[in-house]
N, C-alpha and C positions, 0 to 999 in steps of 0.2 A: 193908270190902267182902268179899264171900265169900258163903256160902249162906244168910246171914240178911242183913236189911235194914240198910243203913249210913246213919250220920248224919254230918254234918260233923264233928262233935267227937270221933268215934271213928276218924277216918282216921289222925292220927298213930300210933297204937298199934295199927294193924289188922294181923293176923300175915300175911295175905296179901300186902299192900301191902310189907310189911317181907321177906317173903322175894323178891317181885319184884325189889327193891332191895338184896338182900344180896349176898353173896359167892359163892353156889353158882349155877351156871348150871342153868338149866331147859330142858329140852329140850321142843322143841314139840309134841311127843307125850304129854307127861306129864299125868297126869290133873289136875294142880295148876290147870290153866288153866279147867277147868268149874267148881272150886270157887272160883277167884277171880272168874270173871264171871257166877257167880249170884248178884248182888245185885240189890236194888230200892233205886234211888236217886233222888233227883228230882233232874234237872238244874237248874242254877241259872237264873234267869228275869231276873234284873236285876243291876247291877253290884256292889250289897251282898253278895249271895248269892256272887258270883263271885270277890270279895275275900277272903271267908271260907274260900272252897274251897281257892284259891292258899295262902293262909297255912297250912292245916291240911295240904296236901301238900308243902309246899316242902322239908321236911325228908327225905322220900321220893324227891322228884324229884332233889335233891343226892346223895343217896347213889347213886343210879341212875347219874346223871352220871360219878361216881366209880370205881363198880364196873362198868359195861357193857363197858367194854374187855376187862376179863378174864371177864366171865360171857356178854356177847352176849344178854341177856335181852330188851333192847329189840326186837332184830331177831326173836327167838321170838315175842314179843308180837304181832309185825306179820304174822308168816307165820300165826300162829293166825287173825288177823283176816282176813287174805287167804283161808285155807280155808274161812271160814265165809259168806264173802260168794259164793262159788260156789252157794250154796244159796239165795240171797235172794230171785231172781225167783220160782222156783218155790214157796218158802215163803210169798211174799205172796200169789199165786195160789191156795194152799191155806189161807191164814190160819192159818200155821203159827208161833204167837208164840214159841216157845221158841227158832228159830234165829235169829229177827230181833232177839229179846230180848239173847241173847249176843254178836250180831255188835256190836249198840249198845254193849254196856258195853265190850266191847274197844276201838271205836273212840272211846269218852268217854275210857277211860284213856289212848290214845296221843294223843289231843288236849291233854289236860292236861299230859302229859309234855313233848309238842313246844313247848307256850309256854315253859316252862323252858329246855328245850335251846337255842331258837332265840335266847331273849334273852341267854343266856350265851356263844355260839359263833358263829363264822362258819360260811357254807354248807358249806365244805370240810371243817370239823370235824364239823359235822352229818352230812354223807355218811360220814365214817369210822365214826361211831357206828352207823349202819344197816349196815355191813360186819363189825362186830365178831361174832365168834361163838367158841365154847368150842373150844379147840385140845387134841386128845388127844394123848399122847404118843406119838411115833413118826408122826403123820400128815403127810401132805405138803400143801402149800398148793393150793388148789382156786381156780379163777374165781369170785368172790364175785358172788352175785346183786346187781343193782341194785333194792334195795327200795325207794329214794325214788320211782324210776320206777315201780316196781310198784304202791306205794301211791298215787301221783297218779293212775295212770290207772284204778286200782281205784276210788277215789273219784269221779272223773269219770262212770266207767261206772255206778256207783250212783246219782247224781244223773240221768242221762240215760234209763236203762233199768229203774230200778225204779220201779213205779207209785206215786204219792202218794196213799197210803192213811191212814187212821187208825194202823194199826199200823207202816207205814213212815215215817211222818211223822217222828219224834224221829231215827231213823237218817238220814234225808235232810239234816234239818237239821245234823246232828253232821258230816256229809260237806262241807256247805257252809263250816262254821265250821273244820273242819280244814284245808279248802284256803286260807280266809283266813288262818290262822295260818301255814302254810307261806308265802304271799305277805307276811308281815309282818316279814321279816328287815331290810328297809331301816329300818324304825322303831328298830332298836337299834344303827345303826352312822351315824356322823358323816358317813363319806364315802359318795359316790354309788356304788352298786354298780352299775357300768356294764355288766357280764357276769353277770346272775345265773344261778345254777345250777338253782333251780327254775323259772325264765322259760325258761332252753333247754329244760329237760324239757317244759314246757307247749306250747312254739312249734315245736320240732323234733324230739322224740322221739317214742314209741310213742304218746304224747296227742293228738299233732296230729289225727288225723282226727276226734276226739271234741270239739274245741275250739269248733268252729262250733255243734254240737249242745248244747254246754254252755250257751253263750250264749244260745241261742234257748229252751231249757229255763228258766234262771233269769228270762229276761225274761217266759216264758208265766207261770211260776209267780208272779211279782211283779203282772203285770196282773191275774190271777185274784184275788188277795187272799182265798186260801180261809183260813176260820178256824182256828186250831190246835185238834188234839183236845183232850179232857180229858188233864190229866195221868196218866201212868202208862198211857195205852191200849195201849203198846208192850209192857208188865211183862207177863212170863208169871206168871199169878197162882198163887201158892204158898199152902198153908196156913200158918198162923201159929203152928201149934203144934210146929214144928220137923219134921214128918214129911210124911205125903202121897204115898199110893201112886203117884197119876198123876205127881207131879213126879218120883219114883224112876224110874218106868218111863220118862217123857220123858228124863230125863238120862243114863238109860242108853243109849236109842235114839240121841242124840246122840254120845255117847261111842263107840258103834259105827261111826257114820257118819263120824266124823272120825279114824277109825283110832287112838284113845288105846289105850294096852296093857291098861286095865281100865275099865270104866264107875265112873262117881262117882256113888253113891246116897247120898242123905242120911240120916244115921242119927236 
């Protein structure tokens, strides 16, 4: 993943994924995120492709599980995604593929990571991973953001508020998939989870005002049975020669919009 198209076979050695899961903390304002999220990758459409993806990324996911308590890179990735979703509705209205494309890619990575995290730990441990952040020497503890609740609310708002268009279909589908992954904790525990943290967020927290609209939207979309758009419709079209003035300008604008320290322009 990164500025060039990625294939499943390349993922274990991908330099951007290695950095994400490495020992160095990455600030949410680092230009690295523009590089990581600028990839063209066809989302798996069947169980065989999904299995190949999981096998190819398991080493990266395990590394992040181990090192995230020291780096907080999972939290940084989620904050980057949350910052991009603020522009999604207007991006859909303006047919701005770039913002939607990078937001989708961020959510795709989050969903892949969540599958591994949830299968390997309890909800309480998962919550801790969402609160880890880099600690600078001499800094005092501050109240941590509840990123799980923020992410859940964001996913629900994305599903109910973003119009379902060809360019938003993939990110809407990824939002539904990520919600399903969040709710799959019980599958990995023999004992009955009588007090699920995720259910609590959905039924009693900030998500509550949106839950009825979520059910309505999901039922409405199911009844409509809209055909999925052609693969890659949501992808921002890059030139394949490694350059592209339009892409460079667009990436620069995106960088400024997200207050990155400097714009990322492909070489």
